[in-house]
C-alpha positions in Angstrom: 17.0 -10.1 -31.7 16.5 -11.3 -28.3 17.5 -8.1 -26.7 15.5 -5.9 -29.1 12.4 -8.5 -28.3 13.1 -8.1 -24.6 13.3 -4.2 -24.4 10.1 -4.3 -26.7 8.4 -6.4 -23.6 9.3 -4.2 -21.2 7.9 -1.2 -23.2 4.6 -3.0 -23.4 4.6 -3.8 -19.7 5.0 -0.4 -18.8 1.8 0.6 -20.6 -0.5 -2.0 -18.7 -1.0 -2.8 -15.1 -0.7 -6.7 -15.9 -0.2 -7.9 -19.5 -0.7 -11.6 -20.4 1.7 -13.7 -22.2 -0.8 -14.3 -25.1 -1.0 -10.4 -26.0 2.8 -10.7 -25.3 3.4 -13.0 -28.2 1.0 -11.2 -30.5 2.0 -8.0 -30.2 5.8 -9.2 -31.3 4.8 -11.8 -33.6 6.7 -14.7 -31.7 5.2 -18.1 -30.0 4.0 -17.8 -26.3 7.0 -20.2 -25.3 9.4 -17.8 -26.6 7.8 -15.2 -24.2 7.9 -17.2 -21.7 11.4 -17.9 -22.1 12.0 -13.7 -22.3 9.9 -13.4 -19.1 12.2 -16.0 -17.1 15.5 -14.1 -17.9 13.7 -10.6 -17.1 12.4 -11.9 -14.1 15.9 -13.1 -12.8 17.1 -9.6 -13.7 14.4 -8.1 -11.4 12.8 -6.2 -14.3 9.6 -8.0 -14.4 7.0 -9.6 -12.2 5.0 -12.4 -12.6 1.6 -11.9 -11.6 -1.7 -14.3 -11.8 -3.0 -13.8 -15.5 0.3 -12.4 -16.5 3.1 -10.0 -16.1 3.9 -6.4 -14.6 7.0 -4.4 -14.9 9.1 -4.3 -11.5 9.7 -0.8 -9.7 12.1 -0.1 -7.3 10.2 -0.4 -3.9 12.2 1.2 -0.9 12.8 -1.1 2.0 11.2 0.0 5.1 14.7 0.5 6.9 15.1 3.4 4.3 11.6 4.8 4.2 12.3 4.9 8.0 14.9 7.7 7.5 12.5 9.9 5.1 10.1 12.9 6.6 10.3 11.7 9.9 9.2 15.1 11.7 6.2 15.0 9.1 5.2 11.4 9.9 5.5 12.3 13.6 3.0 15.3 13.1 0.6 13.3 11.0 0.7 10.1 14.0 0.2 13.2 16.7 -3.2 13.8 14.5 -4.3 10.6 14.2 -3.8 9.4 17.6 -6.0 12.1 18.9 -8.7 11.0 16.9 -9.5 7.6 18.3 -12.0 6.9 20.9 -11.1 4.2 23.4 -12.8 0.4 23.2 -12.2 0.6 19.7 -11.6 -2.0 16.7 -8.3 -0.6 14.9 -6.5 -1.7 11.7 -2.8 -0.5 11.3 -1.8 -1.4 7.6 1.6 -1.2 6.6 4.1 1.8 6.1 6.4 3.6 8.1 3.9 6.5 9.0 1.6 3.8 10.5 4.1 2.7 12.4 4.8 6.1 14.1 1.1 6.2 15.1 1.1 3.0 16.9 3.5 4.5 19.1 1.2 7.0 19.8 -1.7 5.0 21.0 -3.0 4.2 24.1 -3.2 0.4 25.4 -7.2 0.6 25.7 -8.4 -1.0 22.6 -10.8 -4.2 22.0 -8.4 -5.2 19.3 -5.7 -3.8 17.2 -5.2 -5.8 13.6 -2.1 -5.2 11.6 -0.6 -6.7 8.3 2.7 -5.4 9.4 5.2 -7.4 11.0 7.1 -4.6 11.9 4.1 -2.5 13.5 3.0 -6.1 15.4 6.3 -6.3 16.9 6.8 -3.0 18.0 2.9 -3.4 20.0 3.9 -6.9 21.5 7.6 -5.6 22.8 5.8 -2.5 24.4 3.0 -5.2 25.9 0.0 -4.1 24.0 -3.0 -6.5 24.3 -5.5 -8.1 21.8 -3.0 -7.5 18.7 -3.6 -9.5 15.8 -1.4 -10.0 13.0 -3.2 -11.1 9.7 -0.6 -13.5 8.4 -0.5 -14.5 5.0 1.9 -13.8 2.0 4.5 -12.3 3.2 6.7 -9.3 1.6 10.3 -9.2 3.1 11.0 -5.9 1.7 8.2 -4.1 3.4 7.4 -6.5 6.5 4.1 -6.8 5.5 1.1 -9.6 4.9 -1.3 -9.7 2.1 -3.1 -12.2 0.2 -6.3 -14.4 0.5 -5.5 -15.5 4.2 -4.9 -11.7 5.3 -8.1 -10.9 3.1 -10.4 -13.2 5.0 -9.2 -12.5 8.7 -10.3 -8.8 8.1 -13.7 -9.8 6.5 -14.2 -11.4 10.4 -14.2 -8.1 11.8 -16.4 -4.6 11.7 -13.4 -2.2 12.3 -13.9 1.2 13.7 -11.2 2.9 12.5 -8.6 1.9 9.6 -5.3 3.5 8.9 -4.0 3.3 5.9 -0.5 4.2 3.8 0.0 5.1 0.1 3.0 5.1 -1.8 1.2 7.8 -4.2 -1.9 9.9 -4.6 -3.3 11.0 -8.0 -6.3 12.7 -9.3 -8.9 10.7 -7.0 -6.6 7.6 -6.8 -4.8 6.0 -3.9 -1.9 3.8 -5.3 0.3 1.1 -4.4 3.0 -1.5 -5.3 1.1 -4.5 -6.2 -2.4 -5.8 -6.9 -2.1 -8.2 -4.0 -1.3 -5.3 -1.5 -3.8 -3.4 -2.8 -6.6 -5.7 -3.1 -5.9 -6.3 0.9 -6.4 -2.4 1.2 -9.6 -2.5 -0.6 -11.0 -5.1 1.6 -10.5 -2.9 4.6 -12.3 0.2 3.0 -15.0 -2.1 2.8 -14.9 -3.2 6.3 -14.1 0.1 8.2 -16.7 2.5 9.9 -13.8 5.4 9.5 -10.8 5.2 7.0 -8.0 7.5 7.5 -5.1 7.7 4.8 -1.8 8.9 6.6 0.5 10.5 3.7 3.2 13.0 3.9 2.9 16.0 1.6 5.8 14.3 -0.8 3.0 11.5 -1.7 0.9 13.9 -3.8 1.1 14.4 -7.2 3.0 10.8 -7.5 1.7 7.4 -8.3 2.1 3.8 -8.0 1.6 0.8 -10.4 -1.7 -0.4 -8.7 -4.8 1.9 -7.7 -6.3 0.4 -4.7 -9.4 2.9 -4.0 -10.9 6.3 -4.7 -10.2 8.9 -2.3 -13.9 9.4 -1.9 -13.9 6.3 -0.1 -12.2 8.1 3.1 -12.9 9.7 6.0 -10.1 12.1 5.5 -6.3 12.3 4.5 -4.1 13.3 7.4 -1.0 14.9 6.3 1.8 17.3 7.4 2.1 21.2 7.7 4.0 21.0 4.6 1.3 20.8 2.0 0.5 23.8 -0.4 -3.0 25.5 -0.2 -3.1 24.7 -3.8 -2.8 21.0 -3.4 -4.9 20.9 -0.5 -7.8 22.5 -2.4 -7.1 20.3 -5.4 -7.1 17.1 -3.4 -10.1 18.4 -0.9 -12.6 18.1 -3.8 -12.5 14.3 -3.1 -12.2 14.0 0.6 -11.5 16.0 3.9 -7.9 16.9 4.3 -6.6 17.2 8.0 -3.3 18.9 8.6 
């Protein structure tokens, strides 16, 4: 009985971004206390993640070291395109992600500030003697090496950002997606604070989706992608924003 109930919890969680304990209890005809016990077991099995207001289904997030081995030529191509768009003496924001890390390695050391929520990118910049680099701090997610949460969001609102470079786990229709609400909220704050915002995404990200929508494509200045994007895909997404490749 418990096993069947937990299967139903996972099935319901798959249909909602976040589902509350009360909704689960009402849907399954059991007490909230029973749901809490089931959720605790599912959390231990890494099948469910607790969020403020309820739970969401866990998805496998590739660690950064694994992502670094994927589409390396495409990421390098995107990084060069992005770096050539930046004027000196600018305030930059570099989001987390291996394509954004590739961009960092092509930057000149002539900017007013470089802000990042990526510990990996921050460490690379410091090791290579970049100046005026700020790490947002906040809640740390070890698997991807990034910070988010209210502390990071507050720091971003203190700056007027000239260029922001964001990453995504998937682009579907007009939506940019990521793996969690907290990661997505930080990206949304950056969109509000930036004069120009570019999404760095290789061709594999188009038509894929993760669990949380953090913004619409028409909020972007452009998507910078690689040469392997098809004309059909470029035309489809070009309705929402400029596609640079």
